[in-house]
N, C-alpha and C positions, 0 to 999 in steps of 0.2 A: 530356568537355568541363570546362574550367577553371571554378572556381567564380566568383561574382559578386565586384566589388569589395568591397560591403560590403551587409550587411542591417540594416535598421532596424525594430525591433520597438516597436509603440505601445502603451505599457501605464500611460497617465496618468489614465484616465477615472475617474470617481468610484464608478462601479457602485450608485449610490443605490437601484435597484430590489432588489438583493439582500438589502436591510434586514438588514446584518451590520457588526459592528465589524470584520470582516476584509475587506482588501481583495478586490476582486472576483476580480483576477488570481490570489490566492493559494488560493482554493477550489480543492478538488483532486478530480480523477476519475481512474481507473485509475493511481493512486499516485503522479501527479505534478501539481503546481498546473498552473493553466491557463498561466501565463506561462512555467512549465518545458516544458511541451508545444511553446509557440511557439518557444522557444530551441532546443530539440531539433531541431524541423523545420529551422529557419533553419541549425544549425551541419552539419545533413546536407549542406548545398551548399557547404561548407568555402569560406565568403567570407574575404576578407583581414581585414576588420572585421565586428563584431558590436556594434551599439549597442541599448541598451534605454532608451526614453524613458519615465520615470517623473514622477509629480506627485502625486495624491491618495494620502494614505497612504504616502508615500513612506519614512517611518521604517520601515514593515513592509516593504515592496517592495525597498528597497534591499539589506538584508542578505541577503534570500533571491536575489535575482539574484546577489550575489557568491558566494555559496555554490553556486548550481546552474552557473555559468559564469563563473570568476574572471577570464577573459579579455576579459569582454564590456565595453564602454563605458557607463557609467551615465550618462545624461543627464537633467538635472532642467528639468522644464516647470514654471516657477513660476506660471504663470497659463495656465489651458486656453483657448487661442485657436481650437481646432479643429485638424483632421489636418493641414492645410497649415502651420500654426504649429508643430505638435510636429516635423514633419519638418525645418521651417527652424532650429529649435533644435538638432537633432540634427546637421545640416550644419555648424552653427557651431562644434560641438565637436570634429568630425571633422578629419582633416587633407585637404588637396586631393586629392579623388578623382575618377578618371576611370573611365569605363566602366559596367558596369551596377550599378544600385543598386536593390535589392528591399526594398519596404516591405510589412509584414505585421503582425499585431495580436496582443496578450497574450491575448485571449479567444477565439480559434479554434482548440481543442484537436485537432480531427479534421483540420486541414490538415496533409498529408504532403510530406515531402522531395520525394517523387517528382513531386507535383503542381507545386510550387515550381522543381523541375528543368525540368520542361515549358514553363512560363510563361518562364523564363530563355532557354532553348534558342529558343522561338518569337520573343522580342523580339530575340535577336543573329541569328537568320537573316534576319530580315527589316528589320534595321538600323533599328527603330523609334525614335522619341524615347520613347514611353511605350507600354506593354502592360498590359492589365488583365484580371484573372482574372474571367470572367462566368459566369453560369449562367441557365437559364431555369426558373420557377417558376410553380405554378397561381396562388399568391398573393404578389405583389410587395410587398405592404405593409409599410412600414418602411426599404425598400432603395432605393439610387440606380437611377435607369433608364438602361440604356444607349440612346442616341440616334443612329441610324446614318443616313448621307447615302444618297442616290438610288442609289448604286452599293453599298450595304450596307457600306461603309466606317465606322469609328469617327467620330462627329462630336463628340460631347459627353457627359457624365454629368450627368444632374439628380437632384439629391436631390429626396425625395418632397415635402417642405414648400415646395420652391421650383417642383414641377411643376404644369403645368396638367392639364386632364382627360385630353386625348389622350396625354400623357406619361405619366400615371399607368397608364394602360391597356397601358402596354408591360410584357411579361411578362420581358424580358431584365433581369437586374439585375446591379449591380456588386458584387463581394465587397469592394472596397475594398482589395484586394492587387494590387501594381502592381510591374511591372520598369520601370525609368526608364535613360534616357541620364544619368549624374549630372551632367555639364556643363549638358545642357539644363534638368534639374531646378533646378539652383542658378540658372540665370538665369531661368527662368519663375516660380518660386515669388517673385520679387521683384515680380511682378506681379499676384499674386492679391490679390483685396481681399476684404472681409468684406460687401459689400452683399448680403444674403441673410436668409432668415427666420430663421435663428440667430446672425447676425451673428459669423460664424466665417470663418476661412480655410479653405474646402475643398480638400483634396488633389485631388478630383476636377476641379476647376476647370483643372487643369494640361492636361487632355486638350483642351477647346476652345481654349485659348491656343495649345497647341502647333500645332493645326491651322489657326489662322488664320495662325500663323508660317509656313504652309506645311511642317512637318513632319509626319512619318508617325505615326499611333497604331493600334495592333493590339489585338485581343481574343484571349484563350484560352479556350475555353467548357469547363466540366468538367461532366461527368454526374453526378458524385459531389457533390451538393449539401451533404451533411453537412459537407465540407470548408470549405464558406463560412460555415457557421452560427456566430454568435457566441453567448456567453453574457451574458445580462443580468439574468435571474431565476433564483430556486432551481428553478422548474420548468424552464427550459432545462438548468440545470446537471445536474439529474437525467436528464433525456432525452437528453443529449449523453453521460452517463457510461454509461448504458444501452447506447447504441449501440456506444461504443468497448469496452465489454466483450463485446458479441457479436461485433464483429470480431477481438477478441483469442481468444476461444474457438474461434472459426472457424479461426482461423489455426493454433491448438495443435491442434485435432481434425484438420485437413489433415496435420499433421506427425505423427500417430499416437498423439496423446492420446486417452484415452477419457473424455468429459464425459458422466456419464449424466443429468444434469438442468441443462441451461445455464441454466434460468429461476433456480436457486438458487445457481449457482457464479459466484463473482467472483475473477477474477485480474487483478493489476496488470500495465502493460505491461513493468515492470521484473523479472518473475517468469521464470525459466527452467525449461523441462519437457523431459524426455527422452520418447523414444516408450515407448509401452506403458505409461507413467503412467496411473493410473485415478483420476477424481476424482469421488467420490460426492456425492449431494445435501447442499447446506448449505456447501460449502466455500468458504473465502476465503483467498487467497493473496496476501499482501503484500509489499512492500519488495523485497530482495534475496532472496527465498526462492528456492532450488533444488531440483528433485525430479529423482532418477534413475530410469532405467529400472526398470520393473515395480513401482515403488513404488505403494502404493494410499492414497489419502489420504481420510478420511471415513467415513461421512457426519459433518457437523456438527463441521468443524475450523477454527480460525482461526489461520494460522501467518503470522508477521512476522519477516524475515531469519531463517529457519530452512532449514538445509542437511539435505534428507533423502535418505538413502543407497539404494542399489540394492536394490530387494525389500522396503523396509521397509513396515510398517503402521501408520498412525496414524489412531485412531478417537476422535471426540468429544473433542478436544484443544484446547486453548489454548495456543500456545507462541511465544516470542519468543527472537530472538538465541540460537539453541540449534543443536546439530548431532544428528542422529539417523544412526546408522551403518547400513551394509547389513545387512539382513535382521533389523533391530531392531523391536521392538513396543511400541507407546504406546498407551495408553487401554485401555477407554474412561474419559472424565472425569479425564484427567491435566491438569496444569497445568505447562509447561516455562518457567521464568522465565530470564533473561538468564544466559548462563555454563554451561548445562547441556550437556554432551557425553556422549552415550551410545554405547557402543561397539558393533561388530560382534554382533549376534545378542543384543545386550541386551534388557532389558526395564523398562518403567516403565509399572506397572499402573495398575488403577481406583482413583480417587481417591487418587492420588500427586502431590505438588508438589515440585518440585526448583527449587534456585537455585545457580549458581556450583558445581554438582555435576559432577564427572567419574567416570561410571560405566562401567567397564571392558567389554571383550569378555566376552560372556557372562554377565555379572553381571545380577542381577534385584532387582527392588524392586517386588513385585508388587500390595500392597494398603495402602491406608489410612495412607500414612506420608508425613513431611515429611523432604526431605534438602537441607539447606543447608550451604554451605561444606565439601563434603566430597569424597573420594577413596575410591571403592569399587573394590576389585580384582578382577581377572579371576575369574569363576567365582563370586563370591560371593552368597550368597542373603540378602537382608534380610528378616526376619520382618515379618508384619502388623502395623500400627499402630505402627510404630518413629518415632521422633522423635530428629532430630539436633538437639540444643539449643545453637544456635552463637551466641547472644545473651546476654550477662550483664548487658545493661541500660546498659552503656557501650560495649562493642566487641564485634565478631564474631570467632569463634575457629573453628579448622579441625579436623575429624576424618578420621581415615583408617582404612579398614578394608582389611585386606590380601586377599591371594589366596585363594579358596575357603574364605573363613569361611563359618560358618552362624549366623546370629543368630537368637533367639528372638522370639516375639510379644511386643508390647507392652514394647519395649525404649526406654530412653531414655540417649542417647549424650551426655554432658555435656562440650562440647568446651572446651579442647584434650584429645584423648584418642586414642590409637591401638589398634585391635584387630590383633593380629598375623595372618600368614598361618596359615590352617588352624584359626582359634581358634572356639570355639563358645559362644554365650550362653544362659543360660537364659531361658524365658519371664518377663517381668515385671521383668527385670534393669534396674538403673539403672548404667550404666557411668561411674564417675569417675575410674578410673585405668587406665592402659595394662594392656592383656591381652596376655601373652606368646604367641608362636607355638604353636598345638597346645592351649592350655589350654581350661578350660571356666570361664566367669565366671558366677556367680550372686550375688543380693545380697538375695534373699527369705529370711525365716526359716521354720523349720518350721510347716505348718500345724497349727492347734489350734481345737477347737470348744468353745463354751460353750453347754451343753446347756439346752433349753427357753427360750433368751433371747427367743424371738419371742412365747411363750405370758405370759411375765412383762411383756414391755415393749410389746408389741403385741396386747394382748388385745382381743377383740371386733372385729378385722379380719379380711378374707377369709383375708389370710396365717395368721393365727393358727388360724382355723377349719379351714384345708386342713391345716395342721401337726397339729393335734390328731386329726382324723380319720385322717390317716395314722398316727400313734403308736397311737390306739385300735386299728387295723386289725392294725400290727404286734403289739400286745400280745394280741389275740384269737387271732391265729395261733399266737404262741408258747404260749398257754394249752392250745389245742386239741392241740399237739403233745406235750404234757406228759401228756394224760388216757391212761389205761390203753387199749390197742387202737389207740392213733393210729398 
């Protein structure tokens, strides 16, 4: 089926019940803003034109819409005069369009392209002037009610504030999501007034006017009422976010991903997972993160825009904008900052932080280290407690460690510096100059002892008492060995 001529997304509302300085439609669930979810569903129809109507906090919303969908037409509604007025303003900025026009909202994040397509298909098959998406609920409070005629056909939609008692008792509700004949809508909207409780132009009034003109109006009912639910409060945002996450995890489990504890696992809709990935409790995957087959993530990991290779393991790690190679091991308690690239079978171990670091295949940074602005060659092992001192207080500098090098514990590499292939550094070494391939670098002097220093400088302390007892014991042992017959 060809896509509709146009889709209009209404996103001009104030969202005052969110109690937020951020526009309601910019709040996020599942890795996208509410309005981005709406745009994504609308774009799935492949419409010729897509318009987004903005109003309140437009200085926030407009740049975001332009980033999400550069081809969208942004329409500014200066004064919020109701849904009918918003659509009228949009039509004024769109070229003369014919055919099917869909109207949806920027705060219904679970609405799917499939449901919109079903609405469009029913609308065009029946050649209706207007078709609305409806649902039947136990508690219809807050929704417009679907009023049907004696034959069961669509007669009108009455908003709750304008409904009488019998109309309020109706449990079939309007989602506010419509498919219209564009020419009919353009003509009828000019006759919609604001004689109602809210003094606004209701888009829903188009149904009754079209019927009075002898035109047909239809309805498509959805059993999935989540798709019709909008966000007006923080509680609703949380509730819909949890349901979206439940659906996301269910989809991935159906495709072969192991999710050990769905209650503590959160995966954005933008994330890609392969079969036989295992997600342990406490995992959060965000943005453009991808995880290849057989990888194990968790427990307790947060990865944002991270590519994880086949068979890798990532444990108790926070990472962003990084790449983890196949068979690699990360964590526990590792921090991968942007620009980290860990090679095949590489290792970033316990309490290691990396940034703008390329760690080649088979290279290891096992313990208690900071690696910033560095290249580490294939098969190299970095000793525990090593610091890549990349910042001189003004600029960042680069360190290169060659292939199959072995660096000692508690090293400091003062960048810019290069350690050659196969080189070795001693424990506690501060490397300030390049180390030739195959060389041993040491910077510490010979060990020396100042005898009885503690007894003289720390007399009366537990340390001094312990030292004195040990020395007395050694002296007694030495004296006994010197006695005859010993």
